[in-house]
C-alpha positions as CSV (number, residue, x, y, z in Angstrom):
1,M,18.0,13.1,6.9
2,G,19.2,10.6,9.0
3,S,21.4,7.8,7.8
4,P,20.4,4.2,7.1
5,D,21.9,1.1,9.1
6,T,25.6,1.2,9.2
7,P,28.1,-1.4,10.7
8,N,28.7,1.2,13.4
9,G,25.2,1.4,14.6
10,P,21.4,1.1,14.1
11,A,19.2,3.3,12.0
12,A,18.3,6.7,13.2
13,P,15.2,7.0,15.4
14,V,12.7,9.4,14.0
15,L,9.5,10.9,15.2
16,L,6.6,10.9,12.7
17,V,4.2,13.8,12.5
18,G,1.0,14.2,10.6
19,V,-1.5,17.0,10.5
20,D,-5.2,16.5,9.6
21,F,-6.5,19.6,7.8
22,G,-9.9,18.0,7.0
23,L,-8.8,16.7,3.7
24,P,-10.1,13.2,2.6
25,H,-8.0,10.1,3.2
26,F,-5.9,11.6,6.0
27,D,-3.6,8.8,7.3
28,A,-4.2,9.1,11.0
29,E,-2.0,6.2,11.8
30,L,0.8,7.4,9.5
31,E,1.3,3.8,8.3
32,E,2.6,4.9,4.9
33,L,4.8,7.5,6.3
34,G,6.2,4.9,8.6
35,L,6.8,2.5,5.6
36,L,8.6,5.3,3.7
37,A,10.9,6.0,6.9
38,E,11.6,2.3,7.0
39,T,12.4,2.0,3.4
40,A,14.9,5.0,3.7
41,G,16.6,3.1,6.5
42,L,15.1,4.9,9.5
43,T,13.4,3.6,12.7
44,P,10.1,5.2,13.6
45,V,10.0,5.4,17.4
46,A,6.9,7.6,18.0
47,R,4.0,9.1,16.1
48,L,1.9,12.1,16.7
49,S,-1.2,13.2,14.7
50,C,-3.1,16.4,15.2
51,K,-5.8,18.7,13.7
52,R,-5.7,22.1,12.4
53,K,-7.9,24.2,10.0
54,V,-5.0,25.7,8.2
55,P,-1.2,25.4,8.6
56,D,0.6,27.7,10.9
57,A,2.6,30.1,8.8
58,A,5.7,30.0,11.0
59,L,5.7,26.4,12.5
60,F,3.1,24.5,10.5
61,V,1.6,23.1,13.7
62,G,1.7,26.1,16.1
63,S,3.8,26.6,19.0
64,G,1.9,24.6,21.6
65,K,2.0,21.6,19.4
66,A,5.7,22.2,18.5
67,D,6.4,22.1,22.2
68,E,4.7,18.8,22.6
69,I,6.6,17.4,19.5
70,R,9.8,18.5,21.3
71,M,8.9,16.8,24.4
72,L,7.8,13.7,22.8
73,A,11.0,13.6,20.7
74,Q,13.2,13.9,23.9
75,M,11.1,11.1,25.6
76,H,11.7,8.5,22.8
77,G,15.2,9.7,21.8
78,A,14.3,10.7,18.4
79,Q,17.2,12.2,16.3
80,E,14.9,13.6,13.6
81,V,11.4,14.7,13.0
82,L,9.5,13.7,9.8
83,F,6.5,15.4,8.7
84,D,3.8,13.8,6.3
85,Q,3.1,16.9,4.6
86,A,5.4,19.3,2.5
87,L,6.9,22.1,4.6
88,S,8.0,25.5,3.2
89,P,11.6,26.4,3.7
90,A,10.7,28.9,6.3
91,Q,8.6,26.4,8.2
92,Q,11.3,23.9,8.2
93,R,13.9,26.4,9.4
94,N,11.7,27.6,12.3
95,L,10.8,24.1,13.3
96,E,14.5,23.0,13.6
97,R,15.2,26.0,15.7
98,H,12.2,25.4,17.9
99,L,12.8,21.6,18.2
100,E,16.5,21.8,18.1
101,L,16.5,18.7,15.8
102,P,16.8,18.2,12.1
103,V,13.4,18.5,10.4
104,N,12.4,16.9,7.1
105,D,9.2,16.4,5.2
106,R,7.5,13.8,3.0
107,T,9.0,15.2,-0.1
108,M,12.6,15.0,1.1
109,L,12.1,11.5,2.3
110,I,10.9,10.4,-1.1
111,L,13.8,12.0,-2.8
112,E,16.0,10.3,-0.3
113,I,14.7,6.9,-1.2
114,F,14.9,7.6,-4.9
115,A,18.4,8.5,-4.4
116,Q,19.2,5.4,-2.7
117,R,17.4,3.1,-5.2
118,A,18.1,4.6,-8.6
119,R,20.4,2.2,-10.6
120,S,20.5,3.4,-14.2
121,H,22.3,6.4,-15.6
122,E,18.9,7.8,-16.5
123,G,17.4,7.2,-13.1
124,K,20.5,8.8,-11.3
125,L,20.2,11.8,-13.5
126,Q,16.4,12.2,-12.8
127,V,16.8,11.9,-9.1
128,E,19.7,14.4,-9.2
129,L,17.6,16.9,-11.0
130,A,14.7,16.6,-8.6
131,R,17.0,16.8,-5.5
132,L,18.7,19.9,-7.0
133,Q,15.4,21.6,-7.6
134,Y,14.3,21.0,-4.0
135,L,17.6,22.1,-2.6
136,A,17.4,25.3,-4.5
137,T,14.6,26.5,-2.5
138,R,16.2,25.7,0.8
139,L,19.7,27.2,0.4
140,V,19.2,29.5,3.3
141,R,18.9,26.8,5.9
142,R,22.4,25.9,5.3
143,W,23.5,29.4,6.5
144,S,21.3,30.2,9.5
145,H,24.4,29.9,11.7
146,L,25.6,33.1,10.1
147,E,22.5,35.2,11.6
148,R,24.2,35.1,15.0
149,Q,27.3,36.6,13.7
150,R,26.0,39.1,11.2
151,G,22.5,39.9,12.3
152,G,20.8,38.0,9.9
153,I,21.1,36.3,6.4
154,G,19.5,39.3,4.8
155,A,22.3,41.8,5.8
156,R,23.5,43.5,2.6
157,G,27.0,42.5,1.7
158,G,27.4,40.0,4.4
159,P,29.3,36.7,3.9
160,G,26.0,34.7,4.2
161,E,24.4,36.4,1.2
162,T,27.6,36.1,-0.9
163,Q,27.8,32.5,-0.2
164,I,24.1,31.9,-0.7
165,E,24.5,33.5,-4.2
166,L,27.6,31.4,-5.1
167,D,25.8,28.2,-4.1
168,R,22.7,29.4,-6.1
169,R,24.8,29.9,-9.2
170,M,26.4,26.5,-8.6
171,I,23.1,24.8,-8.3
172,D,21.6,26.5,-11.3
173,K,24.5,25.4,-13.3
174,S,24.1,21.8,-12.1
175,I,20.4,22.0,-12.9
176,K,21.0,23.1,-16.5
177,S,23.8,20.5,-16.9
178,T,21.6,17.7,-15.7
179,R,18.8,18.7,-17.8
180,E,21.0,18.7,-20.9
181,R,22.1,15.3,-20.1
182,L,18.5,14.1,-19.5
183,A,17.5,15.6,-22.9
184,K,20.2,13.3,-24.5
185,V,18.6,10.3,-22.7
186,K,15.1,11.3,-23.9
187,K,16.3,11.6,-27.5
188,Q,17.8,8.0,-27.2
189,R,14.5,6.7,-25.8
190,A,12.5,8.4,-28.6
191,T,14.8,6.7,-31.1
192,Q,14.0,3.3,-29.5
193,R,10.3,4.0,-29.5
194,R,10.4,4.8,-33.1
195,Q,12.2,1.6,-33.8
196,R,9.5,-0.3,-32.0
197,E,6.8,1.5,-33.8
198,R,8.4,0.7,-37.1
199,Q,8.4,-3.0,-36.1
200,D,4.7,-2.6,-35.3
201,V,5.2,-3.9,-31.8
202,F,2.1,-3.6,-29.4
203,N,3.4,-1.9,-26.0
204,V,2.1,-2.7,-22.7
205,S,3.0,-0.9,-19.6
206,L,2.6,-1.9,-15.9
207,V,1.5,1.2,-13.7
208,G,0.2,1.3,-10.2
209,Y,0.6,2.5,-6.8
210,T,4.0,1.7,-5.1
211,N,4.2,-2.0,-3.6
212,A,1.1,-3.2,-5.5
213,G,3.1,-6.0,-6.8
214,K,4.0,-4.8,-10.3
215,S,7.5,-6.2,-10.5
216,T,6.4,-9.6,-9.1
217,L,3.6,-9.6,-11.9
218,F,6.2,-8.6,-14.5
219,N,8.7,-11.4,-13.5
220,A,5.7,-13.9,-13.4
221,L,4.7,-13.0,-17.1
222,V,8.0,-12.7,-18.7
223,K,10.1,-15.0,-16.6
224,A,12.4,-12.1,-15.8
225,R,14.5,-11.3,-12.8
226,A,13.5,-7.6,-12.2
227,Y,14.1,-6.7,-8.5
228,A,10.9,-7.4,-6.5
229,A,10.4,-6.8,-2.8
230,D,7.7,-6.1,-0.3
231,Q,8.7,-2.5,0.1
232,L,8.0,0.9,-1.2
233,F,9.7,1.9,-4.5
234,A,11.4,-1.3,-5.1
235,T,11.4,-0.4,-8.7
236,L,12.7,2.9,-9.9
237,D,14.2,2.3,-13.4
238,T,11.9,1.1,-16.2
239,T,12.5,-2.5,-17.5
240,T,11.3,-3.7,-20.7
241,R,11.0,-7.3,-22.1
242,Q,9.2,-9.1,-24.8
243,L,6.2,-11.2,-23.7
244,Y,5.3,-13.9,-26.2
245,L,1.5,-14.7,-26.5
246,S,1.1,-18.0,-28.2
247,D,-2.5,-17.7,-29.0
248,A,-1.8,-14.3,-30.9
249,R,1.4,-15.9,-32.4
250,Q,3.4,-12.8,-31.7
251,S,5.2,-10.9,-28.8
252,V,4.3,-7.8,-27.1
253,S,6.6,-5.3,-25.5
254,L,5.9,-5.2,-21.6
255,S,7.4,-2.5,-19.4
256,D,7.6,-2.3,-15.7
257,T,7.6,1.4,-14.5
258,V,8.1,3.3,-11.2
259,G,5.4,3.1,-8.6
260,F,3.2,6.2,-7.9
261,I,2.4,7.4,-4.4
262,R,0.2,10.0,-2.7
263,D,1.8,13.4,-3.0
264,L,4.4,12.4,-5.2
265,P,6.6,15.4,-5.3
266,H,6.0,17.5,-8.6
267,G,9.7,17.8,-9.1
268,L,9.8,14.1,-9.3
269,V,6.9,13.9,-11.7
270,D,8.6,16.3,-14.1
271,A,12.1,14.7,-13.6
272,F,10.7,11.2,-14.3
273,Q,8.9,12.2,-17.6
274,A,11.5,10.2,-19.6
275,T,10.8,7.0,-17.5
276,L,7.1,7.7,-17.3
277,Q,7.1,8.1,-21.1
278,E,6.8,4.4,-21.4
279,A,3.4,4.7,-20.0
280,V,2.5,7.6,-22.1
281,D,3.5,5.7,-25.4
282,A,1.8,2.4,-24.2
283,D,-1.1,0.8,-26.3
284,L,-2.5,-0.7,-23.2
285,L,-1.8,0.1,-19.4
286,L,-2.1,-2.9,-16.9
287,H,-3.1,-0.8,-13.8
288,V,-1.9,-3.1,-11.0
289,V,-3.8,-2.7,-7.7
290,D,-3.1,-4.3,-4.2
291,A,-6.5,-6.0,-3.7
292,S,-5.5,-6.7,-0.1
293,N,-5.1,-3.2,0.9
294,P,-8.4,-1.6,2.3
295,A,-7.3,1.8,0.8
296,F,-7.0,0.5,-2.8
297,P,-9.9,2.9,-4.0
298,E,-7.8,5.9,-2.9
299,Q,-4.6,4.4,-4.4
300,I,-6.4,3.9,-7.9
301,A,-7.4,7.7,-7.6
302,E,-3.7,8.8,-6.9
303,V,-2.4,6.8,-9.9
304,Q,-5.1,8.2,-12.2
305,K,-4.2,11.6,-11.0
306,V,-0.6,11.0,-12.0
307,L,-1.5,9.5,-15.2
308,A,-3.6,12.6,-16.1
309,E,-0.6,14.8,-15.3
310,I,1.8,13.0,-17.7
311,G,-0.9,12.7,-20.4
312,A,-1.6,9.0,-20.2
313,D,-5.2,9.1,-18.9
314,G,-6.7,8.5,-22.4
315,I,-4.8,5.1,-22.9
316,P,-7.0,2.0,-22.5
317,Q,-6.6,0.3,-19.2
318,V,-7.2,-3.0,-17.5
319,L,-7.3,-3.0,-13.8
320,V,-5.2,-6.1,-12.5
321,F,-6.2,-6.6,-8.8
322,N,-3.2,-8.4,-7.6
323,K,-2.3,-10.1,-4.2
324,L,-5.4,-12.4,-4.4
325,D,-3.3,-14.8,-2.3
326,A,-3.2,-12.3,0.5
327,M,-6.9,-11.9,0.7
328,P,-9.0,-13.6,3.5
329,A,-11.1,-16.4,2.1
330,E,-14.4,-14.5,3.1
331,L,-13.2,-11.5,1.2
332,R,-12.2,-13.3,-2.1
333,P,-14.4,-12.1,-5.0
334,P,-16.9,-14.6,-6.3
335,Q,-15.9,-13.8,-10.0
336,L,-12.2,-13.2,-11.0
337,Q,-13.2,-11.1,-14.0
338,D,-15.6,-8.3,-14.1
339,S,-15.7,-4.5,-14.7
340,Y,-14.9,-1.7,-12.3
341,E,-16.6,1.6,-12.4
342,W,-14.1,4.6,-12.6
343,D,-15.2,8.1,-13.5
344,G,-18.5,7.0,-15.1
345,Q,-16.5,4.3,-17.3
346,A,-16.6,0.5,-16.9
347,V,-13.0,-0.6,-16.8
348,P,-12.2,-4.2,-17.3
349,R,-10.9,-5.9,-14.1
350,L,-9.1,-9.1,-13.4
351,F,-8.2,-10.6,-9.9
352,V,-4.8,-12.4,-10.0
353,S,-2.0,-13.5,-7.7
354,A,1.4,-12.8,-9.3
355,R,2.9,-15.0,-6.5
356,S,0.7,-18.2,-7.0
357,G,-0.1,-17.7,-10.6
358,E,-3.9,-17.7,-10.1
359,G,-5.8,-15.6,-12.7
360,L,-2.6,-15.2,-14.9
361,P,-3.9,-17.3,-18.0
362,A,-7.0,-15.1,-18.0
363,L,-4.7,-12.1,-18.1
364,R,-2.8,-13.5,-20.9
365,Q,-6.0,-14.2,-22.9
366,L,-7.1,-10.6,-22.3
367,L,-3.8,-9.3,-23.8
368,T,-4.3,-11.6,-26.7
369,E,-7.7,-10.2,-27.2
370,S,-6.3,-6.7,-27.2
371,V,-3.5,-7.3,-29.6
372,L,-6.0,-9.0,-32.0
373,A,-8.5,-6.2,-31.6
374,E,-5.6,-3.6,-32.5
375,K,-4.9,-5.7,-35.6
376,G,-8.6,-5.3,-36.4
377,T,-9.5,-8.9,-36.1
378,D,-10.9,-11.2,-33.3
379,K,-9.6,-14.4,-35.0
380,I,-6.7,-16.2,-33.6
381,P,-4.3,-16.6,-36.6
382,D,-3.4,-20.0,-38.1
383,P,0.1,-21.4,-37.1
384,P,2.6,-20.9,-40.0
385,A,2.7,-23.6,-42.7
386,D,5.6,-26.1,-42.6
387,L,8.3,-25.3,-44.9
């Protein structure tokens, strides 16, 4: 993986490659991969898309297309090649030999971004676990230079084999240690959740595709200063604040969680269980959607898929279509509150602008109604009597 901008020079130029296997929602323009690369501090200088029925076992794209990638990389001065799909360790190694350039895939790129962005102790542990799990399958790449000296890594008793085994034991030990430390963090979180349950707190979690505007909405609702930026994965660590609902005469617990993305590495889903647990334990999910993005139906589907993976798909949801201010006037919805059909169910939907504040009073009212329904009443309580 290339390095981000440094005082000594610009970000590494990279070539983006995507392969269309006929699956739905193929990103022919590689826009999201380009955004991921820029978020990691890299500079996309060229893009190449191609079609195949199945991946080539050795080179993923086949030798002819690999030759084309090599020429395109040389023409644009790319120092690295990024694939939009996950590569096997063997494909990655073979491509690096063929292209004579470092090759990485979407999985490694997302891991790199998470490693750069994690701030909390828990977040760093989660990223480290996912990175170690990924690295454990690719140890052989680090010792490919020994093949020229000893006739191949598989040579019995060779130094490469011995070193790989040493590395594997070291990584296995690190994985075990990191999991133990994460288990302690999970216990601490469980204790905090039990305390909230004893206090009968209504829990709301913001979930959604990355860059949908969750943190901006979170800040607008609770007047917090959570980091928000127009980039992928601006938020990695869960932030929880109290949101006071004056009409309900009580506060709710509001959590801002990590954004989801297409083909989120399973290692990250597993490693981030502690963070995503905030969504699993919520009484209500505010599923934030970028209303200005034409691909929002696919993004909704991706979020629902991850929610199902972590066991949060049965929690009541409200779809909050954000970035109303970024929609052209002719595309603005005639009604800012309706329902959206998802999997045969009608899900409540609100259109808001976290930036301008439009629609936020209706969102607060909906939260109030949810809290009162949880209490088994639809009546707004009377204010406390003067003492």
